[in-house]
N, CA and C of each residue as an Amber inpcrd file, in Angstrom:
protein
   777
  84.7160000 165.5430000 103.7550000  83.5740000 164.9500000 104.4550000
  82.2790000 165.3270000 103.7680000  82.1760000 166.6030000 103.3620000
  80.9660000 167.0810000 102.6850000  80.7650000 166.3380000 101.3790000
  81.8970000 166.1310000 100.6600000  81.7920000 165.4230000  99.3820000
  81.3170000 163.9890000  99.5940000  81.8000000 163.3230000 100.6650000
  81.3640000 161.9640000 100.9470000  79.8810000 161.9080000 101.2650000
  79.4040000 162.8880000 102.0630000  77.9840000 162.9260000 102.4040000
  77.1350000 163.1390000 101.1620000  77.6070000 164.0700000 100.2660000
  76.8690000 164.3070000  99.0190000  76.8180000 163.0560000  98.1620000
  77.9450000 162.2910000  98.1680000  77.9910000 161.0580000  97.3790000
  76.9860000 160.0390000  97.9080000  76.9280000 159.9010000  99.2260000
  75.9760000 158.9560000  99.8340000  74.5460000 159.3550000  99.5310000
  74.2830000 160.7000000  99.5620000  72.9340000 161.1730000  99.2600000
  72.5820000 160.8810000  97.8120000  73.5700000 161.0730000  96.8970000
  73.3170000 160.7920000  95.4860000  73.0120000 159.3120000  95.2750000
  73.7450000 158.4290000  95.9570000  73.5080000 156.9930000  95.8120000
  72.1480000 156.6040000  96.3400000  71.7450000 157.2190000  97.4510000
  70.4260000 156.9310000  98.0170000  69.3280000 157.3370000  97.0530000
  69.4900000 158.5500000  96.4780000  68.5060000 159.0200000  95.4980000
  68.4590000 158.1070000  94.2830000  69.6660000 157.6050000  93.8880000
  69.7210000 156.7370000  92.7110000  68.9620000 155.4400000  92.9780000
  69.2070000 154.8400000  94.1660000  68.5380000 153.5840000  94.4990000
  67.0330000 153.7530000  94.5850000  66.6110000 154.9520000  95.0540000
  65.1660000 155.1950000  95.1350000  64.5540000 155.2930000  93.7520000
  65.3840000 155.7550000  92.7780000  64.8550000 155.8990000  91.4230000
  64.7530000 154.5450000  90.6980000  65.5590000 153.4990000  91.2180000
  65.4990000 152.1880000  90.5750000  64.1140000 151.6010000  90.7830000
  63.4800000 151.2030000  89.7250000  62.1220000 150.6630000  89.8460000
  62.0760000 149.4630000  90.7930000  60.9960000 149.3470000  91.5240000
  60.8360000 148.2350000  92.4630000  60.8970000 146.8970000  91.7550000
  60.3220000 146.8260000  90.5600000  60.3220000 145.5760000  89.7990000
  61.7320000 145.1220000  89.4580000  62.6370000 146.1050000  89.1650000
  64.0050000 145.7560000  88.8350000  64.7330000 145.2260000  90.0590000
  64.4970000 145.8600000  91.2160000  65.1270000 145.3800000  92.4370000
  64.6610000 143.9750000  92.7750000  63.3850000 143.6810000  92.5650000
  62.8500000 142.3460000  92.8230000  63.4520000 141.3280000  91.8560000
  63.6570000 141.7550000  90.6090000  64.2400000 140.8620000  89.6090000
  65.6570000 140.4730000  89.9930000  66.4430000 141.4830000  90.4540000
  67.8110000 141.1980000  90.8480000  67.8480000 140.2580000  92.0630000
  66.9350000 140.4740000  92.9980000  66.8610000 139.6050000  94.1640000
  66.5030000 138.1820000  93.7660000  65.5740000 138.0720000  92.8000000
  65.1780000 136.7540000  92.3170000  66.3450000 136.0390000  91.6440000
  67.1350000 136.7930000  90.8590000  68.2800000 136.2040000  90.1700000
  69.3170000 135.6830000  91.1690000  69.5310000 136.4220000  92.2610000
  70.4750000 135.9670000  93.2840000  69.9810000 134.6830000  93.9470000
  68.6950000 134.6380000  94.2650000  68.1250000 133.4480000  94.8810000
  68.1970000 132.2560000  93.9310000  67.9540000 132.5090000  92.6430000
  68.0200000 131.4440000  91.6540000  69.4290000 130.8800000  91.5460000
  70.4270000 131.7750000  91.5780000  71.8170000 131.3380000  91.5090000
  72.1720000 130.4650000  92.7020000  71.7400000 130.8870000  93.8910000
  72.0100000 130.0960000  95.0910000  71.3510000 128.7220000  95.0070000
  70.1410000 128.6930000  94.4540000  69.4180000 127.4270000  94.3050000
  70.1510000 126.4880000  93.3560000  70.6590000 127.0350000  92.2470000
  71.3760000 126.2140000  91.2630000  72.6440000 125.6290000  91.8630000
  73.3920000 126.4560000  92.6070000  74.6190000 125.9810000  93.2450000
  74.3190000 124.8700000  94.2400000  73.2650000 125.0520000  95.0550000
  72.8900000 124.0400000  96.0440000  72.4730000 122.7420000  95.3630000
  71.7340000 122.8560000  94.2610000  71.2820000 121.6710000  93.5350000
  72.4610000 120.9000000  92.9550000  73.4530000 121.6210000  92.4110000
  74.6400000 120.9750000  91.8510000  75.4180000 120.2170000  92.9280000
  75.5530000 120.8300000  94.1060000  76.2620000 120.1700000  95.2010000
  75.5430000 118.9070000  95.6500000  74.2180000 118.9520000  95.6790000
  73.4390000 117.7850000  96.0730000  73.5940000 116.6500000  95.0660000
  73.6210000 116.9850000  93.7710000  73.7870000 115.9710000  92.7300000
  75.1580000 115.3230000  92.8270000  76.2050000 116.1350000  93.0140000
  77.5560000 115.6000000  93.1440000  77.6790000 114.6890000  94.3570000
  77.0490000 115.0690000  95.4640000  77.0830000 114.2530000  96.6730000
  76.3770000 112.9200000  96.4470000  75.2440000 112.9630000  95.7310000
  74.4710000 111.7450000  95.4840000  75.2030000 110.7700000  94.5730000
  76.0170000 111.2990000  93.6600000  76.7060000 110.4530000  92.6850000
  78.1150000 110.0790000  93.0870000  78.5300000 110.4310000  94.2900000
  79.9260000 110.2330000  94.6660000  80.3150000 108.7650000  94.6300000
  79.4270000 107.8540000  95.0630000  79.7810000 106.4450000  95.1120000
  79.7650000 105.7890000  93.7460000  79.0980000 106.4420000  92.7820000
  79.0220000 105.8580000  91.4490000  80.3010000 106.0990000  90.6840000
  80.7970000 107.3480000  90.7250000  81.9440000 107.7120000  89.9110000
  83.2670000 107.6760000  90.6770000  83.2260000 107.9230000  92.0070000
  84.4630000 107.9490000  92.7780000  84.2990000 107.1670000  94.0730000
  83.9810000 105.8640000  93.9950000  83.7420000 105.1130000  95.2360000
  84.9560000 105.0360000  96.1290000  86.1820000 105.0040000  95.5280000
  87.3620000 104.8530000  96.3600000  87.6690000 106.0970000  97.1710000
  87.2330000 107.2730000  96.7050000  87.4880000 108.4980000  97.4450000
  86.7000000 108.5120000  98.7430000  85.5360000 107.9010000  98.7190000
  84.6780000 107.8860000  99.9020000  84.7270000 106.5230000 100.5830000
  85.8460000 105.8460000 100.4180000  85.9830000 104.4970000 100.9410000
  85.8740000 104.4440000 102.4430000  86.2090000 105.5560000 103.1210000
  86.1930000 105.5470000 104.5720000  84.7900000 105.5830000 105.1380000
  83.7800000 105.7880000 104.2870000  82.4130000 105.8690000 104.7800000
  81.8270000 104.4700000 104.8990000  81.2270000 104.1280000 106.0230000
  80.6660000 102.8080000 106.2540000  79.3580000 102.6330000 105.5130000
  79.0620000 101.3760000 105.1590000  77.7440000 101.0560000 104.6540000
  76.8620000 100.7250000 105.8440000  75.6420000 100.2260000 105.5890000
  74.7140000  99.9450000 106.6730000  75.2610000  98.8310000 107.5590000
  74.7460000  98.7800000 108.7850000  75.2280000  97.7950000 109.7380000
  74.9010000  96.3810000 109.2940000  73.9190000  96.2080000 108.3960000
  73.5530000  94.8860000 107.9350000  74.6120000  94.2920000 107.0340000
  75.3490000  95.1290000 106.3060000  76.3200000  94.6220000 105.3570000
  77.7410000  94.9370000 105.7540000  77.9520000  95.7130000 106.7750000
  79.3070000  96.0740000 107.1940000  79.5920000  95.4800000 108.5580000
  80.6020000  94.6120000 108.6210000  80.9640000  93.9770000 109.8780000
  82.3770000  94.4060000 110.2540000  82.4860000  95.2270000 111.2660000
  83.7920000  95.7020000 111.6910000  84.2220000  94.9470000 112.9350000
  85.3600000  94.3000000 112.8320000  85.8520000  93.5090000 113.9480000
  87.1850000  94.0620000 114.4090000  87.3980000  94.0460000 115.6900000
  88.6980000  94.4480000 116.2150000  89.6170000  93.2290000 116.1910000
  90.6280000  93.2500000 117.0230000  91.6410000  92.1970000 117.0180000
  91.0150000  90.8200000 117.2070000  91.2220000  89.9360000 116.2120000
  90.7630000  88.5520000 116.3040000  91.9610000  87.6510000 116.0360000
  92.2520000  86.6840000 116.8980000  93.4850000  85.8960000 116.7620000
  93.5060000  85.0510000 115.4940000  94.4270000  85.3400000 114.5770000
  94.7470000  84.4540000 113.4680000  95.8850000  83.5560000 113.9500000
  96.3050000  82.6480000 113.0990000  97.5140000  81.8950000 113.3980000
  98.7040000  82.8420000 113.3430000  98.5630000  83.9350000 112.6010000
  99.6000000  84.9670000 112.5830000  99.5300000  85.6860000 113.9260000
 100.3860000  85.3390000 114.8510000 100.2830000  85.9060000 116.1950000
 101.1390000  87.1350000 116.3440000 100.7090000  88.0380000 117.2120000
 101.5230000  89.2140000 117.5140000 102.5420000  88.8370000 118.5820000
 103.4780000  89.7080000 118.8340000 104.5280000  89.3890000 119.8060000
 104.3080000  90.1020000 121.1360000 103.0320000  90.2950000 121.4910000
 102.7290000  90.8870000 122.7810000 102.8770000  92.3890000 122.8250000
 102.6970000  93.0640000 121.6820000 102.7690000  94.5240000 121.6620000
 101.7580000  95.1110000 122.6420000 102.1440000  96.1080000 123.3600000
 101.2120000  96.8300000 124.2190000 100.5090000  97.9010000 123.3860000
  99.2900000  98.2240000 123.7590000  98.5300000  99.2520000 123.0410000
  99.1160000 100.6240000 123.3580000  99.7990000 101.2010000 122.4010000
 100.3930000 102.5230000 122.5790000  99.5900000 103.5940000 121.8330000
  98.3360000 103.3050000 121.6330000  97.4930000 104.2440000 120.9110000
  96.9050000 103.5830000 119.6810000  95.6110000 103.7480000 119.4780000
  94.9440000 103.1310000 118.3440000  95.2840000 103.8510000 117.0520000
  95.3840000 103.0800000 115.9740000  95.6460000 103.6380000 114.6600000
  94.3740000 103.5580000 113.8370000  93.8520000 104.6970000 113.4520000
  92.6100000 104.7380000 112.6810000  92.9570000 104.8370000 111.2030000
  93.1230000 103.6790000 110.5640000  93.4500000 103.6180000 109.1480000
  92.2990000 102.9910000 108.3770000  92.2390000 103.2770000 107.0890000
  91.1840000 102.7670000 106.2120000  89.7990000 103.1860000 106.7020000
  89.7550000 104.2510000 107.5060000  88.4810000 104.7900000 107.9530000
  87.7620000 103.9710000 109.0020000  88.4560000 103.0740000 109.6980000
  87.8060000 102.2730000 110.7280000  87.3720000 103.1510000 111.8940000
  86.1520000 102.9660000 112.3310000  85.6570000 103.7420000 113.4670000
  86.3230000 103.2690000 114.7620000  86.6700000 101.9740000 114.8140000
  87.4180000 101.4270000 115.9430000  88.8500000 101.2230000 115.4800000
  89.7840000 101.9010000 116.1000000  91.1720000 101.8210000 115.6640000
  91.8000000 100.4630000 115.9340000  92.9370000 100.2170000 115.2700000
  93.6790000  98.9720000 115.4510000  94.9040000  99.2210000 116.3330000
  95.2050000  98.2560000 117.1890000  96.3500000  98.3980000 118.0750000
  97.6380000  98.2010000 117.2920000  98.7470000  98.6540000 117.8690000
 100.0550000  98.4410000 117.2640000 100.2830000  96.9400000 117.1120000
 100.8120000  96.5230000 115.9680000 101.0440000  95.1060000 115.7260000
  99.9250000  94.4410000 114.9650000  98.9600000  95.2490000 114.4890000
  97.8770000  94.7240000 113.6500000  97.7300000  95.6110000 112.4210000
  97.1310000  95.0440000 111.3740000  96.8900000  95.7670000 110.1310000
  95.4010000  96.0610000 109.9860000  95.0760000  97.3300000 109.7970000
  93.6880000  97.7060000 109.5250000  93.3780000  97.4070000 108.0630000
  92.1430000  96.9730000 107.7980000  91.7540000  96.7140000 106.4160000
  90.2620000  96.9900000 106.2210000  89.9060000  97.2000000 104.9830000
  88.5010000  97.3590000 104.5930000  88.3410000  96.7930000 103.1870000
  87.3820000  95.9020000 103.0160000  87.1020000  95.2880000 101.7140000
  85.6410000  95.5480000 101.3660000  85.4120000  96.0450000 100.1780000
  84.0540000  96.2790000  99.7010000  83.8690000  95.5600000  98.3670000
  82.8050000  94.7750000  98.2720000  82.5280000  94.0530000  97.0290000
  82.0390000  95.0050000  95.9530000  81.9230000  94.4910000  94.7390000
  81.3360000  95.2830000  93.6740000  79.8290000  95.3900000  93.8590000
  79.2180000  96.3060000  93.1470000  77.7630000  96.4820000  93.1700000
  77.2430000  96.2550000  91.7510000  76.4010000  95.2190000  91.6080000
  75.8810000  94.8450000  90.2890000  77.0580000  94.6420000  89.3270000
  76.9530000  95.1780000  88.1120000  78.0660000  95.0820000  87.1680000
  78.5510000  96.4680000  86.7630000  78.3670000  97.4460000  87.6770000
  78.7210000  98.8290000  87.3440000  79.7190000  99.4690000  88.3040000
  79.7320000  99.0590000  89.5780000  80.6490000  99.6530000  90.5520000
  81.6460000  98.5940000  91.0030000  82.9330000  98.7380000  90.6640000
  83.9460000  97.7440000  91.0150000  84.1990000  97.6800000  92.5190000
  84.8110000  96.6000000  92.9740000  85.1650000  96.4790000  94.3900000
  86.3320000  97.3860000  94.7520000  86.5380000  97.5770000  96.0410000
  87.6720000  98.3590000  96.5380000  88.2730000  97.6460000  97.7450000
  89.5840000  97.8180000  97.9090000  90.2850000  97.2550000  99.0630000
  91.2600000  98.2830000  99.6160000  91.2420000  98.4490000 100.9210000
  92.2000000  99.3000000 101.6100000  92.9090000  98.4260000 102.6430000
  94.2450000  98.5500000 102.7150000  95.0050000  97.7480000 103.6810000
  96.0850000  98.6070000 104.3150000  96.0680000  98.6570000 105.6350000
  97.0520000  99.4110000 106.4030000  97.1370000 100.8760000 105.9600000
  95.9850000 101.4380000 105.6240000  95.9200000 102.8490000 105.2560000
  96.1750000 103.1450000 103.7940000  96.4100000 102.1110000 102.9750000
  96.6890000 102.3140000 101.5580000  95.6280000 101.6330000 100.7010000
  95.1450000 102.3590000  99.6660000  94.2420000 101.7390000  98.7150000
  95.0550000 100.8040000  97.8250000  94.6730000  99.5240000  97.7870000
  95.4330000  98.5570000  97.0030000  94.6500000  98.0100000  95.8250000
  93.3410000  98.2470000  95.7920000  92.5240000  97.7790000  94.6800000
  91.3470000  98.7190000  94.5010000  91.1960000  99.2680000  93.2960000
  90.0970000 100.1900000  93.0180000  90.0330000 100.4680000  91.5260000
  88.9540000 101.1150000  91.1120000  88.8200000 101.4810000  89.7070000
  89.9350000 102.4310000  89.2760000  90.2770000 103.4010000  90.1320000
  91.2920000 104.3790000  89.7610000  92.6700000 103.7420000  89.6070000
  92.9150000 102.6220000  90.3120000  94.1860000 101.9100000  90.1700000
  94.1830000 100.9830000  88.9550000  93.0280000 100.8250000  88.3610000
  92.8710000 100.0050000  87.1500000  93.2900000  98.5530000  87.3710000
  92.9520000  98.0140000  88.5330000  93.2830000  96.6150000  88.8010000
  92.0680000  95.8270000  89.2820000  90.8730000  96.2250000  88.7990000
  89.6440000  95.4890000  89.1010000  89.0280000  94.9760000  87.8020000
  88.2080000  93.9410000  87.9380000  87.4970000  93.4100000  86.7800000
  86.3720000  92.5050000  87.2710000  85.4580000  92.1390000  86.3700000
  84.3760000  91.2460000  86.7490000  84.9380000  89.8970000  87.1880000
  84.2980000  89.2900000  88.1770000  84.7270000  87.9910000  88.6760000
  85.2850000  88.0790000  90.0820000  86.3800000  87.3670000  90.3280000
  87.0430000  87.3820000  91.6330000  88.2280000  88.3330000  91.5890000
  88.2730000  89.2670000  92.5400000  89.3720000  90.2210000  92.6600000
  90.1600000  89.8660000  93.9050000  91.4570000  89.6000000  93.7290000
  92.2720000  89.0550000  94.8210000  93.5260000  89.9000000  95.0420000
  93.8530000  90.1160000  96.3040000  95.1030000  90.7870000  96.6810000
  95.8750000  89.8860000  97.6260000  97.1670000  89.7290000  97.3730000
  98.0450000  88.9110000  98.2120000  99.0260000  89.8430000  98.9200000
  99.1480000  89.6930000 100.2360000  99.8980000  90.6470000 101.0600000
 100.8770000  89.9140000 101.9730000 102.0340000  90.4950000 102.1530000
 103.0360000  89.9610000 103.0800000 102.5280000  90.1580000 104.5120000
 102.3530000  89.0700000 105.2370000 101.7780000  89.1460000 106.5850000
 102.7370000  89.7320000 107.6050000 104.0240000  89.8150000 107.2750000
 105.0040000  90.3830000 108.1920000 105.1300000  91.8910000 108.0210000
 105.2200000  92.3230000 106.7730000 105.4740000  93.7440000 106.4960000
 104.2260000  94.5220000 106.1100000 103.1800000  93.8140000 105.6750000
 101.9730000  94.4990000 105.2120000 102.0930000  95.0050000 103.7870000
 103.1690000  94.6470000 103.0940000 103.3760000  95.1040000 101.7200000
 102.5650000  94.2570000 100.7340000 102.0210000  94.9220000  99.7330000
 101.2690000  94.2290000  98.6960000 102.2290000  93.4340000  97.8160000
 101.9480000  92.1520000  97.6460000 102.7790000  91.2950000  96.7970000
 102.2790000  91.3160000  95.3520000 100.9820000  91.0990000  95.1790000
 100.3940000  91.1340000  93.8380000  98.8720000  91.1480000  93.9550000
  98.2270000  91.5270000  92.8660000  96.7710000  91.4410000  92.7550000
  96.4400000  90.6560000  91.4870000  95.2240000  90.1450000  91.4460000
  94.7910000  89.4090000  90.2630000  93.2840000  89.4560000  90.1330000
  92.7900000  89.4490000  88.8970000  91.3510000  89.3910000  88.6330000
  91.0800000  88.1880000  87.7460000  89.9770000  87.4920000  88.0510000
  89.6810000  86.2460000  87.3510000  88.1950000  86.2010000  86.9940000
  87.9260000  86.3060000  85.7120000  86.5510000  86.3260000  85.2130000
  85.9770000  84.9210000  85.2820000  84.9380000  84.7510000  86.0800000
  84.3370000  83.4380000  86.2740000  83.1030000  83.2190000  85.4020000
  82.8950000  84.1200000  84.4310000  81.7880000  83.9440000  83.4860000
  82.3000000  83.3930000  82.1540000  83.3540000  84.0300000  81.6090000
  83.8970000  83.5380000  80.3420000  85.4190000  83.4300000  80.3660000
  86.0200000  83.4990000  81.5750000  87.4630000  83.3820000  81.6900000
  87.9150000  81.9410000  81.8750000  89.2130000  81.7700000  82.1070000
  89.7930000  80.4420000  82.3020000  90.0850000  80.2360000  83.7870000
  89.4590000  79.2390000  84.3740000  89.6170000  78.9980000  85.8030000
  91.0190000  78.4770000  86.1260000  91.7090000  77.9330000  85.1260000
  93.0650000  77.4160000  85.3660000  94.0080000  78.5040000  85.8750000
  93.8360000  79.7290000  85.3670000  94.6930000  80.8270000  85.8190000
  94.4340000  81.1560000  87.2830000  93.1920000  81.0170000  87.7250000
  92.8660000  81.2290000  89.1410000  93.5320000  80.1640000  90.0020000
  93.4660000  78.9140000  89.5770000  94.0790000  77.8110000  90.3240000
  95.5830000  78.0210000  90.4360000  96.2180000  78.4110000  89.3370000
  97.6580000  78.6680000  89.3430000  98.0100000  79.7910000  90.3140000
  97.2030000  80.8470000  90.2930000  97.4150000  81.9970000  91.1780000
  97.3210000  81.5770000  92.6380000  96.3100000  80.7830000  92.9710000
  96.1010000  80.3600000  94.3580000  97.1820000  79.4020000  94.8280000
  97.6420000  78.5340000  93.9550000  98.6910000  77.5880000  94.3300000
 100.0160000  78.2870000  94.6100000 100.1990000  79.4700000  94.0330000
 101.4420000  80.2140000  94.2190000 101.4790000  80.9900000  95.5380000
 100.3450000  81.0340000  96.2570000 100.2930000  81.7490000  97.5350000
 101.1400000  81.0130000  98.5680000 102.0710000  81.7220000  99.1800000
 102.9780000  81.1060000 100.1330000 102.4180000  81.1480000 101.5540000
 103.0000000  80.3480000 102.4240000 102.5870000  80.3120000 103.8210000
 102.8440000  81.6660000 104.4880000 102.0350000  81.9760000 105.4750000
 102.1290000  83.2400000 106.2090000 101.9050000  84.4340000 105.2900000
 100.9930000  84.2590000 104.3530000 100.6190000  85.3310000 103.4260000
  99.1340000  85.6130000 103.5670000  98.7650000  86.8860000 103.6060000
  97.3610000  87.2750000 103.6970000  96.7380000  87.3180000 102.3030000
  95.4670000  86.9230000 102.2200000  94.7550000  86.9230000 100.9500000
  93.3960000  87.6020000 101.1430000  93.1440000  88.6560000 100.3670000
  91.8750000  89.3910000 100.4060000  91.1410000  89.1570000  99.0900000
  89.8370000  88.8600000  99.1640000  89.0650000  88.5500000  97.9600000
  87.7280000  89.2920000  97.9910000  87.3120000  89.7850000  96.8190000
  86.0000000  90.4350000  96.6740000  85.4170000  90.0800000  95.3170000
  84.1190000  89.8370000  95.2780000  83.4520000  89.5230000  94.0110000
  82.9740000  90.8000000  93.3190000  82.8160000  90.6700000  92.0190000
  82.2670000  91.7650000  91.2020000  81.4780000  91.1300000  90.0690000
  80.1860000  91.4220000  90.0010000  79.2700000  90.8130000  89.0370000
  79.1260000  89.3260000  89.3750000  79.7500000  88.4250000  88.6130000
  79.6290000  86.9930000  88.8600000  80.9920000  86.4060000  89.1800000
  81.0970000  85.7670000  90.3350000  82.3790000  85.1950000  90.7370000
  82.3510000  83.6980000  90.9080000  81.3170000  83.0210000  90.3410000
  81.1810000  81.6060000  90.6680000  80.8630000  80.6700000  89.5100000
  80.3650000  81.1530000  88.4010000  79.8510000  80.2620000  87.3520000
  80.8560000  79.2010000  86.9150000  82.0950000  79.5660000  86.6680000
  83.0780000  78.6170000  86.1480000  84.0490000  78.1050000  87.2070000
  83.8530000  78.4990000  88.4510000  84.7850000  78.0790000  89.4930000
  84.6710000  76.5710000  89.7160000  85.7800000  75.9090000  89.9230000
  85.8260000  74.4570000  90.0780000  85.9720000  74.0620000  91.5410000
  85.7730000  72.7700000  91.8000000  85.9420000  72.2670000  93.1660000
  87.3830000  72.4460000  93.6360000  88.3400000  72.3270000  92.7050000
  89.7400000  72.5070000  93.0760000  89.9970000  73.9360000  93.5510000
  89.4610000  74.9010000  92.8130000  89.6430000  76.3020000  93.2010000
  88.9400000  76.5900000  94.5220000  87.7460000  76.0490000  94.6990000
  87.0300000  76.2320000  95.9670000  87.8390000  75.6500000  97.1300000
  88.4430000  74.4850000  96.8990000  89.2330000  73.8600000  97.9520000
  90.4490000  74.6800000  98.3430000  91.1010000  75.2800000  97.3570000
  92.2640000  76.1200000  97.6430000  91.8800000  77.3580000  98.4450000
  90.7120000  77.9330000  98.1410000  90.2410000  79.1060000  98.8920000
  89.7930000  78.6980000 100.2880000  89.2030000  77.5040000 100.4090000
  88.7970000  77.0100000 101.7330000  90.0080000  76.8360000 102.6350000
  91.1560000  76.4500000 102.0590000  92.3830000  76.2940000 102.8390000
  92.8730000  77.6240000 103.4030000  92.4050000  78.7260000 102.8240000
  92.7820000  80.0570000 103.3210000  91.9110000  80.4920000 104.4960000
  90.8930000  79.6680000 104.8230000  90.0370000  79.9700000 105.9690000
  88.6010000  80.3060000 105.6280000  88.1990000  80.1430000 104.3600000
  86.8400000  80.4950000 103.9670000  85.8590000  79.3660000 104.2610000
  84.6760000  79.7420000 104.7360000  83.5890000  78.7790000 104.9310000
  82.4660000  78.9920000 103.9280000  82.4350000  80.1620000 103.2890000
  81.3540000  80.4870000 102.3660000  81.6720000  80.1370000 100.9160000
  82.9430000  79.8430000 100.6090000  83.3170000  79.6060000  99.2210000
  82.5720000  78.4100000  98.6300000  82.2410000  77.4230000  99.4470000
  81.5770000  76.2250000  98.9290000  80.1260000  76.4640000  98.5490000
  79.5400000  77.5700000  99.0090000  78.1580000  77.8700000  98.6480000
  78.0470000  79.0820000  97.7210000  79.1920000  79.6290000  97.3100000
  79.1770000  80.7770000  96.4080000  78.5630000  80.3740000  95.0770000
  77.5480000  81.1150000  94.6230000  76.8230000  80.7740000  93.3960000
  76.7460000  81.9800000  92.4620000  76.0840000  81.8020000  91.3490000
  75.9770000  82.8120000  90.3000000  75.5160000  84.1630000  90.8510000
  76.3470000  85.1740000  90.6480000  76.0830000  86.5620000  91.0360000
  75.8660000  86.7780000  92.5300000  76.3010000  85.8570000  93.3600000
  76.3310000  86.1260000  94.8010000  77.3890000  87.1940000  95.0630000
  77.2500000  87.9170000  96.1630000  78.3050000  88.8370000  96.5960000
  79.0300000  88.2090000  97.7750000  80.3650000  88.4110000  97.7820000
  81.1960000  87.7470000  98.7970000  82.4650000  88.5530000  99.0190000
  82.8260000  88.7660000 100.2770000  84.0880000  89.4170000 100.6450000
  84.7560000  88.5630000 101.7050000  86.0950000  88.5100000 101.6370000
  86.8200000  87.5690000 102.4890000  88.2450000  88.0490000 102.7290000
  88.7360000  87.7960000 103.9460000  90.1440000  88.0290000 104.2810000
  90.6280000  86.8360000 105.0730000  91.6550000  86.1740000 104.5490000
  92.2090000  85.0060000 105.2190000  93.6960000  84.9170000 104.9560000
  94.2470000  83.7140000 104.9900000  95.6690000  83.5830000 104.7480000
  96.1310000  82.1480000 104.6890000  97.2450000  81.9550000 104.0590000
  97.8420000  80.6210000 103.9610000  98.5210000  80.2980000 105.2830000
  98.0630000  79.2070000 105.9030000  98.6800000  78.7810000 107.1470000
  97.9470000  79.2010000 108.3980000  96.7260000  79.7680000 108.2620000
  95.9960000  80.1490000 109.4690000  95.3850000  78.9080000 110.1080000
  95.1100000  78.9680000 111.3890000  94.4760000  77.8410000 112.0750000
  92.9810000  78.1090000 112.1670000  92.1980000  77.1350000 111.7370000
  90.7510000  77.3000000 111.7940000  90.2200000  78.1500000 110.6650000
  89.0470000  78.6970000 110.8860000  88.3730000  79.4760000 109.8580000
  88.5190000  80.9780000 110.1220000  88.5350000  81.7410000 109.0590000
  88.6820000  83.1920000 109.1910000  87.3970000  83.8200000 109.7200000
  87.5020000  84.7750000 110.6250000  86.3170000  85.4980000 111.0990000
  85.9380000  86.6450000 110.1620000  86.7650000  86.8830000 109.1490000
  86.5420000  88.0180000 108.2470000  85.9310000  87.5450000 106.9310000
  84.6190000  87.3780000 106.9290000  83.9490000  86.8850000 105.7260000
  82.4720000  87.2310000 105.7600000  81.9550000  87.6610000 104.6150000
  80.5340000  87.9410000 104.4770000  80.0650000  87.4360000 103.1230000
  78.8600000  86.8710000 103.0960000  78.2890000  86.3250000 101.8600000
  76.8040000  86.6430000 101.8080000  76.3330000  87.0380000 100.6270000
  74.9060000  87.2610000 100.4240000  74.5100000  86.6470000  99.0900000
  73.4520000  85.8330000  99.1200000  73.0390000  85.0980000  97.9320000
  72.2650000  85.9820000  96.9530000  72.3770000  85.6240000  95.6860000
  71.6030000  86.2750000  94.6350000  70.1820000  85.7230000  94.6740000
  69.2630000  86.5470000  95.1500000  67.8650000  86.1480000  95.2670000
  67.0020000  87.2870000  94.7390000  66.3880000  87.1010000  93.5990000
  65.6860000  88.2020000  92.9340000  64.6130000  88.8290000  93.8060000
  64.0080000  88.0560000  94.6830000  62.9580000  88.6110000  95.5430000
  63.5240000  89.5410000  96.6100000  64.8230000  89.3960000  96.9190000
  65.4440000  90.2310000  97.9450000  66.5570000  91.1120000  97.4150000
  66.9190000  90.9660000  96.1430000  68.0350000  91.7130000  95.5830000
  67.7970000  93.2150000  95.6220000  68.8800000  93.9450000  95.7540000
  68.8030000  95.4030000  95.7420000  68.9060000  95.9490000  94.3280000
  69.6500000  95.2310000  93.4670000  69.8800000  95.7010000  92.1020000
  69.3350000  94.6980000  91.0920000  68.0450000  94.4630000  91.1130000
  67.3860000  93.5680000  90.1620000  67.9580000  92.1560000  90.2580000
  68.9200000  91.8170000  89.3970000  69.4750000  90.4600000  89.4160000
  70.7990000  90.3810000  90.1670000  71.0860000  91.3740000  90.9860000
  72.2810000  91.3740000  91.8290000  71.8960000  91.7770000  93.2640000
  72.5120000  91.1450000  94.2600000  72.2790000  91.5670000  95.6550000
  73.0530000  92.8380000  95.9710000  72.8250000  93.3900000  97.1530000
  73.5340000  94.6020000  97.5540000  75.0110000  94.3070000  97.8090000
  75.8200000  95.3630000  97.7830000  77.2490000  95.1770000  98.0240000
  77.4970000  94.8210000  99.4820000  78.6430000  94.2120000  99.7310000
  79.0360000  93.8270000 101.0800000  80.3340000  94.5170000 101.4670000
  80.5580000  94.6380000 102.7550000  81.7780000  95.2630000 103.2550000
  82.1910000  94.6250000 104.5680000  83.4740000  94.3710000 104.7120000
  84.0170000  93.9150000 105.9890000  85.2160000  94.7900000 106.3480000
  85.4190000  95.0070000 107.6320000  86.5550000  95.7670000 108.1320000
  87.0940000  95.0730000 109.3670000  88.3130000  95.3770000 109.7230000
  88.8590000  94.7910000 110.9270000  90.3470000  95.0190000 111.0850000
  90.9510000  94.2840000 112.0230000  92.3720000  94.4060000 112.3400000
  92.9840000  93.0050000 112.3330000  93.9270000  92.7710000 111.4390000
  94.5700000  91.4670000 111.3210000  95.9430000  91.5150000 112.0060000
  96.2110000  90.5720000 112.9110000  97.5060000  90.5620000 113.5900000
  98.6650000  90.4110000 112.6130000  99.7220000  91.1450000 112.8620000
 100.9260000  91.0630000 112.0470000 101.6890000  89.7830000 112.3770000
 102.2170000  89.1310000 111.3410000 103.0140000  87.9290000 111.5500000
 104.3720000  88.3050000 112.1150000 104.7410000  87.6670000 113.2240000
 106.0280000  87.9300000 113.8530000 106.8630000  86.6590000 113.8590000
 108.1630000  86.7960000 113.6100000 109.0710000  85.6440000 113.6190000
 109.3080000  85.1770000 115.0540000
């Protein structure tokens, strides 16, 4: 015990001998380190949507560009499932009832941030999956099982629109189709391609123009027009990114097709 007390006294004397300026310097260095760490965390948080948009896909955009809808009757009808608890998939703030598929579609931003798509809790289109490109980004999904059938990207600036027409004609009945623009999705699109997309339930495809942003969820064989669609025109006086409008996002719950 005596030795411990002597040790504590020696340490106290030692600390008293340390110059005040040195103690202040060490305190300053600790504060500086904390400041640097905090600054790095703030920078990473600010850049999260630029480099890893799909990781933060569950975060909503502003209410002006994000339209979240709950169950809306498609021609794909449910079989009278009772609500046995909401399923919060794809980051929806309002869960989807059993017998529906949750989804979230986000368009590209300018020509630097690709679009993303989440369906039934699974990311099906994103930069990390390497299945996005400038133009129209499309995902085709089995309306009964919710399984992804295929995806396709079609450059509407210098690509061939014939491949888009072929892709759309191959869409079978009772199939869900999700579409998002990235950069320019309209320059080379033809009336035939617009008509095929209109048959999926789109009302905005006929006015889609150069560098407009557009997100859509519809399907082959639905009755009427899809409620899942957002469009914003390229208008330099209102654009968020110089010659591109702000990104768009839609979310909702699509009824599962039942035999």
